[in-house]
mmCIF file of the N, C-alpha and C atoms, coordinates in Angstrom:
data_MODEL
# 
_entry.id   MODEL 
# 
loop_
_atom_site.group_PDB 
_atom_site.id 
_atom_site.type_symbol 
_atom_site.label_atom_id 
_atom_site.label_alt_id 
_atom_site.label_comp_id 
_atom_site.label_asym_id 
_atom_site.label_entity_id 
_atom_site.label_seq_id 
_atom_site.pdbx_PDB_ins_code 
_atom_site.Cartn_x 
_atom_site.Cartn_y 
_atom_site.Cartn_z 
_atom_site.occupancy 
_atom_site.B_iso_or_equiv 
_atom_site.pdbx_formal_charge 
_atom_site.auth_seq_id 
_atom_site.auth_comp_id 
_atom_site.auth_asym_id 
_atom_site.auth_atom_id 
_atom_site.pdbx_PDB_model_num 
ATOM 1   N N  . UNK A 1 1  ? 0.848   -1.181 -0.002  1.00 0.00 ? 1  UNK A N  1 
ATOM 2   C CA . UNK A 1 1  ? 0.003   0.002  -0.007  1.00 0.00 ? 1  UNK A CA 1 
ATOM 3   C C  . UNK A 1 1  ? 0.889   1.251  -0.011  1.00 0.00 ? 1  UNK A C  1 
ATOM 4   N N  . UNK A 1 2  ? 0.438   2.255  -0.704  1.00 0.00 ? 2  UNK A N  1 
ATOM 5   C CA . UNK A 1 2  ? 1.138   3.537  -0.771  1.00 0.00 ? 2  UNK A CA 1 
ATOM 6   C C  . UNK A 1 2  ? 0.350   4.605  -0.025  1.00 0.00 ? 2  UNK A C  1 
ATOM 7   N N  . UNK A 1 3  ? 1.080   5.569  0.487   1.00 0.00 ? 3  UNK A N  1 
ATOM 8   C CA . UNK A 1 3  ? 0.498   6.720  1.176   1.00 0.00 ? 3  UNK A CA 1 
ATOM 9   C C  . UNK A 1 3  ? 0.985   7.970  0.470   1.00 0.00 ? 3  UNK A C  1 
ATOM 10  N N  . UNK A 1 4  ? 0.178   8.997  0.457   1.00 0.00 ? 4  UNK A N  1 
ATOM 11  C CA . UNK A 1 4  ? 0.486   10.160 -0.360  1.00 0.00 ? 4  UNK A CA 1 
ATOM 12  C C  . UNK A 1 4  ? 0.415   11.459 0.441   1.00 0.00 ? 4  UNK A C  1 
ATOM 13  N N  . UNK A 1 5  ? 1.333   12.348 0.116   1.00 0.00 ? 5  UNK A N  1 
ATOM 14  C CA . UNK A 1 5  ? 1.250   13.730 0.512   1.00 0.00 ? 5  UNK A CA 1 
ATOM 15  C C  . UNK A 1 5  ? 0.868   14.465 -0.774  1.00 0.00 ? 5  UNK A C  1 
ATOM 16  N N  . UNK A 1 6  ? -0.125  15.343 -0.702  1.00 0.00 ? 6  UNK A N  1 
ATOM 17  C CA . UNK A 1 6  ? -0.625  15.933 -1.941  1.00 0.00 ? 6  UNK A CA 1 
ATOM 18  C C  . UNK A 1 6  ? -0.871  17.434 -1.787  1.00 0.00 ? 6  UNK A C  1 
ATOM 19  N N  . UNK A 1 7  ? -0.944  18.114 -2.911  1.00 0.00 ? 7  UNK A N  1 
ATOM 20  C CA . UNK A 1 7  ? -1.284  19.526 -2.950  1.00 0.00 ? 7  UNK A CA 1 
ATOM 21  C C  . UNK A 1 7  ? -2.469  19.704 -3.900  1.00 0.00 ? 7  UNK A C  1 
ATOM 22  N N  . UNK A 1 8  ? -3.487  20.370 -3.412  1.00 0.00 ? 8  UNK A N  1 
ATOM 23  C CA . UNK A 1 8  ? -4.649  20.715 -4.228  1.00 0.00 ? 8  UNK A CA 1 
ATOM 24  C C  . UNK A 1 8  ? -4.651  22.215 -4.478  1.00 0.00 ? 8  UNK A C  1 
ATOM 25  N N  . UNK A 1 9  ? -5.279  22.592 -5.574  1.00 0.00 ? 9  UNK A N  1 
ATOM 26  C CA . UNK A 1 9  ? -5.428  24.015 -5.889  1.00 0.00 ? 9  UNK A CA 1 
ATOM 27  C C  . UNK A 1 9  ? -6.883  24.292 -6.193  1.00 0.00 ? 9  UNK A C  1 
ATOM 28  N N  . UNK A 1 10 ? -7.388  25.382 -5.634  1.00 0.00 ? 10 UNK A N  1 
ATOM 29  C CA . UNK A 1 10 ? -8.751  25.805 -5.901  1.00 0.00 ? 10 UNK A CA 1 
ATOM 30  C C  . UNK A 1 10 ? -8.830  26.372 -7.311  1.00 0.00 ? 10 UNK A C  1 
ATOM 31  N N  . UNK A 1 11 ? -9.814  25.931 -8.064  1.00 0.00 ? 11 UNK A N  1 
ATOM 32  C CA . UNK A 1 11 ? -9.994  26.485 -9.405  1.00 0.00 ? 11 UNK A CA 1 
ATOM 33  C C  . UNK A 1 11 ? -10.683 27.854 -9.318  1.00 0.00 ? 11 UNK A C  1 
ATOM 34  N N  . UNK A 1 12 ? -11.162 28.228 -8.149  1.00 0.00 ? 12 UNK A N  1 
ATOM 35  C CA . UNK A 1 12 ? -11.846 29.501 -7.953  1.00 0.00 ? 12 UNK A CA 1 
ATOM 36  C C  . UNK A 1 12 ? -10.837 30.624 -7.719  1.00 0.00 ? 12 UNK A C  1 
ATOM 37  N N  . UNK A 1 13 ? -9.951  30.424 -6.729  1.00 0.00 ? 13 UNK A N  1 
ATOM 38  C CA . UNK A 1 13 ? -9.039  31.521 -6.359  1.00 0.00 ? 13 UNK A CA 1 
ATOM 39  C C  . UNK A 1 13 ? -7.559  31.136 -6.333  1.00 0.00 ? 13 UNK A C  1 
ATOM 40  N N  . UNK A 1 14 ? -7.245  29.931 -6.805  1.00 0.00 ? 14 UNK A N  1 
ATOM 41  C CA . UNK A 1 14 ? -5.856  29.459 -6.933  1.00 0.00 ? 14 UNK A CA 1 
ATOM 42  C C  . UNK A 1 14 ? -5.151  29.253 -5.586  1.00 0.00 ? 14 UNK A C  1 
ATOM 43  N N  . UNK A 1 15 ? -5.892  29.246 -4.463  1.00 0.00 ? 15 UNK A N  1 
ATOM 44  C CA . UNK A 1 15 ? -5.275  28.920 -3.177  1.00 0.00 ? 15 UNK A CA 1 
ATOM 45  C C  . UNK A 1 15 ? -4.988  27.433 -3.141  1.00 0.00 ? 15 UNK A C  1 
ATOM 46  N N  . UNK A 1 16 ? -4.060  27.049 -2.265  1.00 0.00 ? 16 UNK A N  1 
ATOM 47  C CA . UNK A 1 16 ? -3.635  25.653 -2.201  1.00 0.00 ? 16 UNK A CA 1 
ATOM 48  C C  . UNK A 1 16 ? -3.996  25.028 -0.854  1.00 0.00 ? 16 UNK A C  1 
ATOM 49  N N  . UNK A 1 17 ? -4.076  23.706 -0.861  1.00 0.00 ? 17 UNK A N  1 
ATOM 50  C CA . UNK A 1 17 ? -4.330  22.910 0.326   1.00 0.00 ? 17 UNK A CA 1 
ATOM 51  C C  . UNK A 1 17 ? -3.365  21.729 0.302   1.00 0.00 ? 17 UNK A C  1 
ATOM 52  N N  . UNK A 1 18 ? -2.712  21.455 1.427   1.00 0.00 ? 18 UNK A N  1 
ATOM 53  C CA . UNK A 1 18 ? -1.774  20.342 1.554   1.00 0.00 ? 18 UNK A CA 1 
ATOM 54  C C  . UNK A 1 18 ? -2.385  19.306 2.484   1.00 0.00 ? 18 UNK A C  1 
ATOM 55  N N  . UNK A 1 19 ? -2.315  18.035 2.089   1.00 0.00 ? 19 UNK A N  1 
ATOM 56  C CA . UNK A 1 19 ? -2.863  16.970 2.918   1.00 0.00 ? 19 UNK A CA 1 
ATOM 57  C C  . UNK A 1 19 ? -2.141  15.656 2.683   1.00 0.00 ? 19 UNK A C  1 
ATOM 58  N N  . UNK A 1 20 ? -2.613  14.617 3.351   1.00 0.00 ? 20 UNK A N  1 
ATOM 59  C CA . UNK A 1 20 ? -2.060  13.267 3.158   1.00 0.00 ? 20 UNK A CA 1 
ATOM 60  C C  . UNK A 1 20 ? -3.209  12.255 3.216   1.00 0.00 ? 20 UNK A C  1 
ATOM 61  N N  . UNK A 1 21 ? -3.010  11.135 2.540   1.00 0.00 ? 21 UNK A N  1 
ATOM 62  C CA . UNK A 1 21 ? -4.064  10.123 2.443   1.00 0.00 ? 21 UNK A CA 1 
ATOM 63  C C  . UNK A 1 21 ? -3.495  8.819  1.922   1.00 0.00 ? 21 UNK A C  1 
ATOM 64  N N  . UNK A 1 22 ? -4.268  7.750  2.021   1.00 0.00 ? 22 UNK A N  1 
ATOM 65  C CA . UNK A 1 22 ? -3.881  6.481  1.398   1.00 0.00 ? 22 UNK A CA 1 
ATOM 66  C C  . UNK A 1 22 ? -4.691  6.228  0.137   1.00 0.00 ? 22 UNK A C  1 
ATOM 67  N N  . UNK A 1 23 ? -5.613  7.152  -0.189  1.00 0.00 ? 23 UNK A N  1 
ATOM 68  C CA . UNK A 1 23 ? -6.438  6.980  -1.387  1.00 0.00 ? 23 UNK A CA 1 
ATOM 69  C C  . UNK A 1 23 ? -6.718  8.351  -2.006  1.00 0.00 ? 23 UNK A C  1 
ATOM 70  N N  . UNK A 1 24 ? -5.905  8.733  -2.948  1.00 0.00 ? 24 UNK A N  1 
ATOM 71  C CA . UNK A 1 24 ? -6.014  10.080 -3.564  1.00 0.00 ? 24 UNK A CA 1 
ATOM 72  C C  . UNK A 1 24 ? -7.357  10.303 -4.244  1.00 0.00 ? 24 UNK A C  1 
ATOM 73  N N  . UNK A 1 25 ? -7.805  9.325  -4.991  1.00 0.00 ? 25 UNK A N  1 
ATOM 74  C CA . UNK A 1 25 ? -9.061  9.475  -5.755  1.00 0.00 ? 25 UNK A CA 1 
ATOM 75  C C  . UNK A 1 25 ? -10.236 9.751  -4.812  1.00 0.00 ? 25 UNK A C  1 
ATOM 76  N N  . UNK A 1 26 ? -10.356 8.950  -3.742  1.00 0.00 ? 26 UNK A N  1 
ATOM 77  C CA . UNK A 1 26 ? -11.450 9.145  -2.808  1.00 0.00 ? 26 UNK A CA 1 
ATOM 78  C C  . UNK A 1 26 ? -11.312 10.439 -2.037  1.00 0.00 ? 26 UNK A C  1 
ATOM 79  N N  . UNK A 1 27 ? -10.080 10.782 -1.659  1.00 0.00 ? 27 UNK A N  1 
ATOM 80  C CA . UNK A 1 27 ? -9.863  11.998 -0.896  1.00 0.00 ? 27 UNK A CA 1 
ATOM 81  C C  . UNK A 1 27 ? -10.220 13.243 -1.728  1.00 0.00 ? 27 UNK A C  1 
ATOM 82  N N  . UNK A 1 28 ? -9.876  13.238 -2.982  1.00 0.00 ? 28 UNK A N  1 
ATOM 83  C CA . UNK A 1 28 ? -10.236 14.364 -3.845  1.00 0.00 ? 28 UNK A CA 1 
ATOM 84  C C  . UNK A 1 28 ? -11.755 14.476 -3.970  1.00 0.00 ? 28 UNK A C  1 
ATOM 85  N N  . UNK A 1 29 ? -12.429 13.328 -4.091  1.00 0.00 ? 29 UNK A N  1 
ATOM 86  C CA . UNK A 1 29 ? -13.898 13.345 -4.136  1.00 0.00 ? 29 UNK A CA 1 
ATOM 87  C C  . UNK A 1 29 ? -14.482 13.930 -2.859  1.00 0.00 ? 29 UNK A C  1 
ATOM 88  N N  . UNK A 1 30 ? -13.904 13.544 -1.697  1.00 0.00 ? 30 UNK A N  1 
ATOM 89  C CA . UNK A 1 30 ? -14.355 14.087 -0.410  1.00 0.00 ? 30 UNK A CA 1 
ATOM 90  C C  . UNK A 1 30 ? -14.185 15.599 -0.357  1.00 0.00 ? 30 UNK A C  1 
ATOM 91  N N  . UNK A 1 31 ? -12.999 16.063 -0.754  1.00 0.00 ? 31 UNK A N  1 
ATOM 92  C CA . UNK A 1 31 ? -12.769 17.519 -0.751  1.00 0.00 ? 31 UNK A CA 1 
ATOM 93  C C  . UNK A 1 31 ? -13.781 18.219 -1.643  1.00 0.00 ? 31 UNK A C  1 
ATOM 94  N N  . UNK A 1 32 ? -13.991 17.715 -2.832  1.00 0.00 ? 32 UNK A N  1 
ATOM 95  C CA . UNK A 1 32 ? -14.889 18.376 -3.784  1.00 0.00 ? 32 UNK A CA 1 
ATOM 96  C C  . UNK A 1 32 ? -16.364 18.218 -3.473  1.00 0.00 ? 32 UNK A C  1 
ATOM 97  N N  . UNK A 1 33 ? -16.689 17.342 -2.526  1.00 0.00 ? 33 UNK A N  1 
ATOM 98  C CA . UNK A 1 33 ? -18.084 17.241 -2.099  1.00 0.00 ? 33 UNK A CA 1 
ATOM 99  C C  . UNK A 1 33 ? -18.347 18.104 -0.866  1.00 0.00 ? 33 UNK A C  1 
ATOM 100 N N  . UNK A 1 34 ? -17.337 18.850 -0.416  1.00 0.00 ? 34 UNK A N  1 
ATOM 101 C CA . UNK A 1 34 ? -17.510 19.774 0.696   1.00 0.00 ? 34 UNK A CA 1 
ATOM 102 C C  . UNK A 1 34 ? -17.306 19.182 2.067   1.00 0.00 ? 34 UNK A C  1 
ATOM 103 N N  . UNK A 1 35 ? -16.708 17.996 2.159   1.00 0.00 ? 35 UNK A N  1 
ATOM 104 C CA . UNK A 1 35 ? -16.529 17.342 3.456   1.00 0.00 ? 35 UNK A CA 1 
ATOM 105 C C  . UNK A 1 35 ? -15.367 17.903 4.288   1.00 0.00 ? 35 UNK A C  1 
ATOM 106 N N  . UNK A 1 36 ? -14.544 18.776 3.684   1.00 0.00 ? 36 UNK A N  1 
ATOM 107 C CA . UNK A 1 36 ? -13.449 19.398 4.419   1.00 0.00 ? 36 UNK A CA 1 
ATOM 108 C C  . UNK A 1 36 ? -13.846 20.863 4.661   1.00 0.00 ? 36 UNK A C  1 
ATOM 109 N N  . UNK A 1 37 ? -14.214 21.154 5.929   1.00 0.00 ? 37 UNK A N  1 
ATOM 110 C CA . UNK A 1 37 ? -14.773 22.450 6.250   1.00 0.00 ? 37 UNK A CA 1 
ATOM 111 C C  . UNK A 1 37 ? -13.867 23.613 5.856   1.00 0.00 ? 37 UNK A C  1 
ATOM 112 N N  . UNK A 1 38 ? -12.555 23.441 6.039   1.00 0.00 ? 38 UNK A N  1 
ATOM 113 C CA . UNK A 1 38 ? -11.644 24.560 5.808   1.00 0.00 ? 38 UNK A CA 1 
ATOM 114 C C  . UNK A 1 38 ? -11.550 24.992 4.349   1.00 0.00 ? 38 UNK A C  1 
ATOM 115 N N  . UNK A 1 39 ? -11.933 24.131 3.432   1.00 0.00 ? 39 UNK A N  1 
ATOM 116 C CA . UNK A 1 39 ? -11.819 24.491 2.014   1.00 0.00 ? 39 UNK A CA 1 
ATOM 117 C C  . UNK A 1 39 ? -13.122 24.325 1.226   1.00 0.00 ? 39 UNK A C  1 
ATOM 118 N N  . UNK A 1 40 ? -14.215 23.995 1.894   1.00 0.00 ? 40 UNK A N  1 
ATOM 119 C CA . UNK A 1 40 ? -15.437 23.723 1.133   1.00 0.00 ? 40 UNK A CA 1 
ATOM 120 C C  . UNK A 1 40 ? -15.946 24.947 0.372   1.00 0.00 ? 40 UNK A C  1 
ATOM 121 N N  . UNK A 1 41 ? -15.590 26.141 0.812   1.00 0.00 ? 41 UNK A N  1 
ATOM 122 C CA . UNK A 1 41 ? -15.988 27.343 0.096   1.00 0.00 ? 41 UNK A CA 1 
ATOM 123 C C  . UNK A 1 41 ? -15.067 27.645 -1.094  1.00 0.00 ? 41 UNK A C  1 
ATOM 124 N N  . UNK A 1 42 ? -14.034 26.821 -1.290  1.00 0.00 ? 42 UNK A N  1 
ATOM 125 C CA . UNK A 1 42 ? -13.081 27.023 -2.375  1.00 0.00 ? 42 UNK A CA 1 
ATOM 126 C C  . UNK A 1 42 ? -13.201 25.941 -3.478  1.00 0.00 ? 42 UNK A C  1 
ATOM 127 N N  . UNK A 1 43 ? -14.160 25.044 -3.350  1.00 0.00 ? 43 UNK A N  1 
ATOM 128 C CA . UNK A 1 43 ? -14.277 23.972 -4.337  1.00 0.00 ? 43 UNK A CA 1 
ATOM 129 C C  . UNK A 1 43 ? -14.863 24.506 -5.627  1.00 0.00 ? 43 UNK A C  1 
ATOM 130 N N  . UNK A 1 44 ? -14.507 23.923 -6.747  1.00 0.00 ? 44 UNK A N  1 
ATOM 131 C CA . UNK A 1 44 ? -13.772 22.654 -6.868  1.00 0.00 ? 44 UNK A CA 1 
ATOM 132 C C  . UNK A 1 44 ? -12.263 22.833 -6.748  1.00 0.00 ? 44 UNK A C  1 
ATOM 133 N N  . UNK A 1 45 ? -11.623 21.758 -6.269  1.00 0.00 ? 45 UNK A N  1 
ATOM 134 C CA . UNK A 1 45 ? -10.181 21.681 -6.109  1.00 0.00 ? 45 UNK A CA 1 
ATOM 135 C C  . UNK A 1 45 ? -9.662  20.701 -7.146  1.00 0.00 ? 45 UNK A C  1 
ATOM 136 N N  . UNK A 1 46 ? -8.409  20.928 -7.566  1.00 0.00 ? 46 UNK A N  1 
ATOM 137 C CA . UNK A 1 46 ? -7.781  19.984 -8.492  1.00 0.00 ? 46 UNK A CA 1 
ATOM 138 C C  . UNK A 1 46 ? -6.427  19.559 -7.922  1.00 0.00 ? 46 UNK A C  1 
ATOM 139 N N  . UNK A 1 47 ? -6.085  18.325 -8.151  1.00 0.00 ? 47 UNK A N  1 
ATOM 140 C CA . UNK A 1 47 ? -4.795  17.804 -7.714  1.00 0.00 ? 47 UNK A CA 1 
ATOM 141 C C  . UNK A 1 47 ? -3.691  18.380 -8.602  1.00 0.00 ? 47 UNK A C  1 
ATOM 142 N N  . UNK A 1 48 ? -2.689  19.032 -7.987  1.00 0.00 ? 48 UNK A N  1 
ATOM 143 C CA . UNK A 1 48 ? -1.609  19.590 -8.771  1.00 0.00 ? 48 UNK A CA 1 
ATOM 144 C C  . UNK A 1 48 ? -0.264  18.940 -8.477  1.00 0.00 ? 48 UNK A C  1 
ATOM 145 N N  . UNK A 1 49 ? -0.194  18.159 -7.372  1.00 0.00 ? 49 UNK A N  1 
ATOM 146 C CA . UNK A 1 49 ? 1.077   17.520 -7.026  1.00 0.00 ? 49 UNK A CA 1 
ATOM 147 C C  . UNK A 1 49 ? 0.841   16.440 -5.988  1.00 0.00 ? 49 UNK A C  1 
ATOM 148 N N  . UNK A 1 50 ? 1.627   15.361 -6.075  1.00 0.00 ? 50 UNK A N  1 
ATOM 149 C CA . UNK A 1 50 ? 1.597   14.355 -5.010  1.00 0.00 ? 50 UNK A CA 1 
ATOM 150 C C  . UNK A 1 50 ? 2.951   13.653 -4.930  1.00 0.00 ? 50 UNK A C  1 
ATOM 151 N N  . UNK A 1 51 ? 3.237   13.138 -3.749  1.00 0.00 ? 51 UNK A N  1 
ATOM 152 C CA . UNK A 1 51 ? 4.429   12.327 -3.487  1.00 0.00 ? 51 UNK A CA 1 
ATOM 153 C C  . UNK A 1 51 ? 3.955   11.040 -2.842  1.00 0.00 ? 51 UNK A C  1 
ATOM 154 N N  . UNK A 1 52 ? 4.552   9.919  -3.219  1.00 0.00 ? 52 UNK A N  1 
ATOM 155 C CA . UNK A 1 52 ? 4.158   8.608  -2.677  1.00 0.00 ? 52 UNK A CA 1 
ATOM 156 C C  . UNK A 1 52 ? 5.191   8.156  -1.644  1.00 0.00 ? 52 UNK A C  1 
ATOM 157 N N  . UNK A 1 53 ? 4.662   7.558  -0.563  1.00 0.00 ? 53 UNK A N  1 
ATOM 158 C CA . UNK A 1 53 ? 5.508   7.052  0.519   1.00 0.00 ? 53 UNK A CA 1 
ATOM 159 C C  . UNK A 1 53 ? 5.068   5.641  0.890   1.00 0.00 ? 53 UNK A C  1 
ATOM 160 N N  . UNK A 1 54 ? 5.998   4.875  1.396   1.00 0.00 ? 54 UNK A N  1 
ATOM 161 C CA . UNK A 1 54 ? 5.717   3.501  1.810   1.00 0.00 ? 54 UNK A CA 1 
ATOM 162 C C  . UNK A 1 54 ? 4.962   3.397  3.145   1.00 0.00 ? 54 UNK A C  1 
ATOM 163 N N  . UNK A 1 55 ? 5.051   4.453  3.972   1.00 0.00 ? 55 UNK A N  1 
ATOM 164 C CA . UNK A 1 55 ? 4.360   4.414  5.264   1.00 0.00 ? 55 UNK A CA 1 
ATOM 165 C C  . UNK A 1 55 ? 3.528   5.682  5.447   1.00 0.00 ? 55 UNK A C  1 
ATOM 166 N N  . UNK A 1 56 ? 2.469   5.548  6.210   1.00 0.00 ? 56 UNK A N  1 
ATOM 167 C CA . UNK A 1 56 ? 1.618   6.682  6.531   1.00 0.00 ? 56 UNK A CA 1 
ATOM 168 C C  . UNK A 1 56 ? 2.400   7.700  7.356   1.00 0.00 ? 56 UNK A C  1 
ATOM 169 N N  . UNK A 1 57 ? 3.267   7.225  8.209   1.00 0.00 ? 57 UNK A N  1 
ATOM 170 C CA . UNK A 1 57 ? 4.086   8.099  9.054   1.00 0.00 ? 57 UNK A CA 1 
ATOM 171 C C  . UNK A 1 57 ? 4.914   9.060  8.203   1.00 0.00 ? 57 UNK A C  1 
ATOM 172 N N  . UNK A 1 58 ? 5.526   8.541  7.144   1.00 0.00 ? 58 UNK A N  1 
ATOM 173 C CA . UNK A 1 58 ? 6.348   9.394  6.285   1.00 0.00 ? 58 UNK A CA 1 
ATOM 174 C C  . UNK A 1 58 ? 5.506   10.409 5.515   1.00 0.00 ? 58 UNK A C  1 
ATOM 175 N N  . UNK A 1 59 ? 4.341   10.009 5.052   1.00 0.00 ? 59 UNK A N  1 
ATOM 176 C CA . UNK A 1 59 ? 3.452   10.929 4.330   1.00 0.00 ? 59 UNK A CA 1 
ATOM 177 C C  . UNK A 1 59 ? 2.994   12.055 5.255   1.00 0.00 ? 59 UNK A C  1 
ATOM 178 N N  . UNK A 1 60 ? 2.620   11.711 6.473   1.00 0.00 ? 60 UNK A N  1 
ATOM 179 C CA . UNK A 1 60 ? 2.180   12.723 7.437   1.00 0.00 ? 60 UNK A CA 1 
ATOM 180 C C  . UNK A 1 60 ? 3.328   13.617 7.829   1.00 0.00 ? 60 UNK A C  1 
ATOM 181 N N  . UNK A 1 61 ? 4.515   13.061 7.990   1.00 0.00 ? 61 UNK A N  1 
ATOM 182 C CA . UNK A 1 61 ? 5.697   13.855 8.315   1.00 0.00 ? 61 UNK A CA 1 
ATOM 183 C C  . UNK A 1 61 ? 5.959   14.881 7.228   1.00 0.00 ? 61 UNK A C  1 
ATOM 184 N N  . UNK A 1 62 ? 5.844   14.504 5.968   1.00 0.00 ? 62 UNK A N  1 
ATOM 185 C CA . UNK A 1 62 ? 6.055   15.421 4.849   1.00 0.00 ? 62 UNK A CA 1 
ATOM 186 C C  . UNK A 1 62 ? 4.965   16.495 4.840   1.00 0.00 ? 62 UNK A C  1 
ATOM 187 N N  . UNK A 1 63 ? 3.720   16.093 5.050   1.00 0.00 ? 63 UNK A N  1 
ATOM 188 C CA . UNK A 1 63 ? 2.610   17.050 5.081   1.00 0.00 ? 63 UNK A CA 1 
ATOM 189 C C  . UNK A 1 63 ? 2.869   18.106 6.157   1.00 0.00 ? 63 UNK A C  1 
ATOM 190 N N  . UNK A 1 64 ? 3.214   17.666 7.355   1.00 0.00 ? 64 UNK A N  1 
ATOM 191 C CA . UNK A 1 64 ? 3.475   18.598 8.462   1.00 0.00 ? 64 UNK A CA 1 
ATOM 192 C C  . UNK A 1 64 ? 4.667   19.506 8.170   1.00 0.00 ? 64 UNK A C  1 
ATOM 193 N N  . UNK A 1 65 ? 5.677   18.935 7.536   1.00 0.00 ? 65 UNK A N  1 
ATOM 194 C CA . UNK A 1 65 ? 6.849   19.723 7.170   1.00 0.00 ? 65 UNK A CA 1 
ATOM 195 C C  . UNK A 1 65 ? 6.464   20.843 6.222   1.00 0.00 ? 65 UNK A C  1 
ATOM 196 N N  . UNK A 1 66 ? 5.663   20.547 5.231   1.00 0.00 ? 66 UNK A N  1 
ATOM 197 C CA . UNK A 1 66 ? 5.254   21.548 4.268   1.00 0.00 ? 66 UNK A CA 1 
ATOM 198 C C  . UNK A 1 66 ? 4.347   22.610 4.900   1.00 0.00 ? 66 UNK A C  1 
ATOM 199 N N  . UNK A 1 67 ? 3.532   22.204 5.861   1.00 0.00 ? 67 UNK A N  1 
ATOM 200 C CA . UNK A 1 67 ? 2.625   23.147 6.496   1.00 0.00 ? 67 UNK A CA 1 
ATOM 201 C C  . UNK A 1 67 ? 3.360   24.042 7.495   1.00 0.00 ? 67 UNK A C  1 
ATOM 202 N N  . UNK A 1 68 ? 4.412   23.531 8.146   1.00 0.00 ? 68 UNK A N  1 
ATOM 203 C CA . UNK A 1 68 ? 5.093   24.277 9.198   1.00 0.00 ? 68 UNK A CA 1 
ATOM 204 C C  . UNK A 1 68 ? 6.395   24.935 8.746   1.00 0.00 ? 68 UNK A C  1 
ATOM 205 N N  . UNK A 1 69 ? 6.986   24.455 7.683   1.00 0.00 ? 69 UNK A N  1 
ATOM 206 C CA . UNK A 1 69 ? 8.294   24.940 7.242   1.00 0.00 ? 69 UNK A CA 1 
ATOM 207 C C  . UNK A 1 69 ? 8.134   25.741 5.953   1.00 0.00 ? 69 UNK A C  1 
ATOM 208 N N  . UNK A 1 70 ? 8.166   27.038 6.095   1.00 0.00 ? 70 UNK A N  1 
ATOM 209 C CA . UNK A 1 70 ? 7.919   27.872 4.915   1.00 0.00 ? 70 UNK A CA 1 
ATOM 210 C C  . UNK A 1 70 ? 8.983   27.703 3.844   1.00 0.00 ? 70 UNK A C  1 
ATOM 211 N N  . UNK A 1 71 ? 10.228  27.388 4.219   1.00 0.00 ? 71 UNK A N  1 
ATOM 212 C CA . UNK A 1 71 ? 11.274  27.171 3.223   1.00 0.00 ? 71 UNK A CA 1 
ATOM 213 C C  . UNK A 1 71 ? 11.000  25.922 2.391   1.00 0.00 ? 71 UNK A C  1 
ATOM 214 N N  . UNK A 1 72 ? 10.555  24.850 3.051   1.00 0.00 ? 72 UNK A N  1 
ATOM 215 C CA . UNK A 1 72 ? 10.235  23.604 2.344   1.00 0.00 ? 72 UNK A CA 1 
ATOM 216 C C  . UNK A 1 72 ? 9.045   23.829 1.410   1.00 0.00 ? 72 UNK A C  1 
ATOM 217 N N  . UNK A 1 73 ? 8.056   24.539 1.869   1.00 0.00 ? 73 UNK A N  1 
ATOM 218 C CA . UNK A 1 73 ? 6.873   24.827 1.044   1.00 0.00 ? 73 UNK A CA 1 
ATOM 219 C C  . UNK A 1 73 ? 7.265   25.700 -0.135  1.00 0.00 ? 73 UNK A C  1 
ATOM 220 N N  . UNK A 1 74 ? 8.074   26.716 0.126   1.00 0.00 ? 74 UNK A N  1 
ATOM 221 C CA . UNK A 1 74 ? 8.513   27.609 -0.954  1.00 0.00 ? 74 UNK A CA 1 
ATOM 222 C C  . UNK A 1 74 ? 9.295   26.835 -2.020  1.00 0.00 ? 74 UNK A C  1 
ATOM 223 N N  . UNK A 1 75 ? 10.187  25.943 -1.581  1.00 0.00 ? 75 UNK A N  1 
ATOM 224 C CA . UNK A 1 75 ? 10.973  25.142 -2.517  1.00 0.00 ? 75 UNK A CA 1 
ATOM 225 C C  . UNK A 1 75 ? 10.080  24.269 -3.356  1.00 0.00 ? 75 UNK A C  1 
ATOM 226 N N  . UNK A 1 76 ? 9.127   23.592 -2.733  1.00 0.00 ? 76 UNK A N  1 
ATOM 227 C CA . UNK A 1 76 ? 8.208   22.736 -3.487  1.00 0.00 ? 76 UNK A CA 1 
ATOM 228 C C  . UNK A 1 76 ? 7.359   23.540 -4.456  1.00 0.00 ? 76 UNK A C  1 
ATOM 229 N N  . UNK A 1 77 ? 6.807   24.628 -3.989  1.00 0.00 ? 77 UNK A N  1 
ATOM 230 C CA . UNK A 1 77 ? 5.948   25.441 -4.850  1.00 0.00 ? 77 UNK A CA 1 
ATOM 231 C C  . UNK A 1 77 ? 6.728   26.062 -5.997  1.00 0.00 ? 77 UNK A C  1 
ATOM 232 N N  . UNK A 1 78 ? 8.008   26.350 -5.800  1.00 0.00 ? 78 UNK A N  1 
ATOM 233 C CA . UNK A 1 78 ? 8.788   26.878 -6.908  1.00 0.00 ? 78 UNK A CA 1 
ATOM 234 C C  . UNK A 1 78 ? 8.948   25.814 -8.003  1.00 0.00 ? 78 UNK A C  1 
ATOM 235 N N  . UNK A 1 79 ? 8.983   24.538 -7.612  1.00 0.00 ? 79 UNK A N  1 
ATOM 236 C CA . UNK A 1 79 ? 9.048   23.455 -8.624  1.00 0.00 ? 79 UNK A CA 1 
ATOM 237 C C  . UNK A 1 79 ? 7.674   23.251 -9.273  1.00 0.00 ? 79 UNK A C  1 
ATOM 238 N N  . UNK A 1 80 ? 6.623   23.283 -8.476  1.00 0.00 ? 80 UNK A N  1 
ATOM 239 C CA . UNK A 1 80 ? 5.282   23.076 -9.022  1.00 0.00 ? 80 UNK A CA 1 
ATOM 240 C C  . UNK A 1 80 ? 4.882   24.193 -9.984  1.00 0.00 ? 80 UNK A C  1 
ATOM 241 N N  . UNK A 1 81 ? 5.099   25.403 -9.561  1.00 0.00 ? 81 UNK A N  1 
ATOM 242 C CA . UNK A 1 81 ? 4.634   26.572 -10.325 1.00 0.00 ? 81 UNK A CA 1 
ATOM 243 C C  . UNK A 1 81 ? 5.715   27.157 -11.208 1.00 0.00 ? 81 UNK A C  1 
ATOM 244 N N  . UNK A 1 82 ? 6.892   26.535 -11.231 1.00 0.00 ? 82 UNK A N  1 
ATOM 245 C CA . UNK A 1 82 ? 7.986   26.927 -12.119 1.00 0.00 ? 82 UNK A CA 1 
ATOM 246 C C  . UNK A 1 82 ? 8.337   28.401 -11.930 1.00 0.00 ? 82 UNK A C  1 
ATOM 247 N N  . UNK A 1 83 ? 8.457   28.794 -10.652 1.00 0.00 ? 83 UNK A N  1 
ATOM 248 C CA . UNK A 1 83 ? 8.754   30.206 -10.362 1.00 0.00 ? 83 UNK A CA 1 
ATOM 249 C C  . UNK A 1 83 ? 10.232  30.454 -10.310 1.00 0.00 ? 83 UNK A C  1 
# 
């Protein structure tokens, strides 16, 4: 089984959301059906990036790193958005 750290982008205002899951397809459906309170006003969201990990612990560690470490987030976003 694989675990994922992912980045979504709102098609409405281009804001991003970082999360982790073991099922990207289902998680994206959940986000776009409004089940995530923090972003339900920004749907629809689209998947713009993901990383695969062998353990849930590693995926969550990466998610937390991106959320708490502005340098790590900036580095990743510079690759995603080609800045």
